C-alpha positions as CSV (number, residue, x, y, z in Angstrom):
1,M,61.2,124.3,34.2
2,P,57.5,124.1,32.9
3,G,55.1,127.1,32.0
4,T,51.9,127.8,30.6
5,V,51.4,130.8,28.5
6,R,47.9,132.4,28.9
7,D,46.1,135.8,27.9
8,T,44.8,138.5,30.2
9,S,41.1,136.5,30.3
10,G,43.2,133.0,31.4
11,G,42.7,131.4,28.3
12,V,45.3,129.5,27.0
13,L,47.4,130.0,24.0
14,P,49.0,127.6,21.6
15,G,51.6,128.3,19.7
16,V,53.3,130.7,21.4
17,T,57.6,130.9,21.2
18,V,59.2,131.1,24.3
19,T,62.5,132.4,24.6
20,L,64.8,131.4,27.4
21,L,68.0,133.2,27.6
22,N,70.5,132.4,30.6
23,T,71.8,136.1,31.6
24,D,74.9,134.7,32.9
25,T,76.2,132.6,29.2
26,G,74.3,134.1,26.8
27,I,72.4,130.1,26.2
28,V,69.4,130.3,24.3
29,L,66.6,127.9,24.4
30,T,63.4,128.0,22.3
31,R,60.3,125.9,22.7
32,T,56.6,126.6,21.3
33,T,53.6,125.9,23.4
34,D,51.5,123.4,22.6
35,D,47.5,123.1,22.1
36,R,46.9,123.6,26.0
37,G,49.5,126.6,25.9
38,A,52.5,124.3,27.7
39,Y,55.6,124.2,27.5
40,E,58.9,122.5,29.1
41,F,62.8,123.4,29.1
42,V,64.2,120.5,30.7
43,T,67.8,121.0,31.2
44,V,67.7,124.5,33.0
45,R,71.1,124.6,34.9
46,V,71.2,127.3,38.0
47,G,71.6,130.8,37.1
48,N,70.1,133.6,36.2
49,Y,67.3,133.8,33.0
50,S,65.3,136.2,30.9
51,V,62.3,134.4,29.8
52,K,60.0,136.4,26.4
53,A,57.2,135.4,25.0
54,E,55.7,135.9,21.8
55,L,53.0,135.5,19.5
56,P,51.7,137.5,16.3
57,G,48.9,139.8,17.5
58,F,50.1,140.5,21.3
59,T,52.4,142.1,22.6
60,P,55.4,140.1,23.8
61,R,56.1,139.7,27.6
62,D,59.3,139.8,29.0
63,V,59.8,138.1,32.6
64,D,63.3,138.0,34.1
65,R,64.4,135.6,36.9
66,D,67.4,135.6,39.1
67,A,68.8,132.5,40.7
68,V,66.8,129.5,39.0
69,V,66.7,126.7,42.0
70,L,66.0,123.7,41.2
71,P,63.8,122.0,42.9
72,T,64.6,118.7,45.1
73,D,62.9,115.8,44.5
74,P,60.2,115.4,48.0
75,S,60.4,112.1,48.1
76,R,64.3,112.3,49.1
77,P,64.0,115.5,51.4
78,F,67.3,117.2,52.9
79,R,68.1,116.1,56.5
80,E,70.3,117.4,59.2
81,R,73.7,115.3,59.8
82,A,73.8,113.9,63.2
83,P,76.8,115.2,65.0
């Protein structure tokens, strides 16, 4: 699950602590944004999540996401089975 953290003017924010909490299991993962404000959680399972972004000098931001859906490979689309 990749993302980018930006300030209210649209500028990227490096050094932000991004915390991902699976609200179903209590599992917590933490990443820090890079110099482009980017972060990525590689092993995210389907579930309900709360994401928090924190950086000294900024108000922490919480975002809740219900039912994270894993993307499919666009080169291998689902097809209806023939009867």
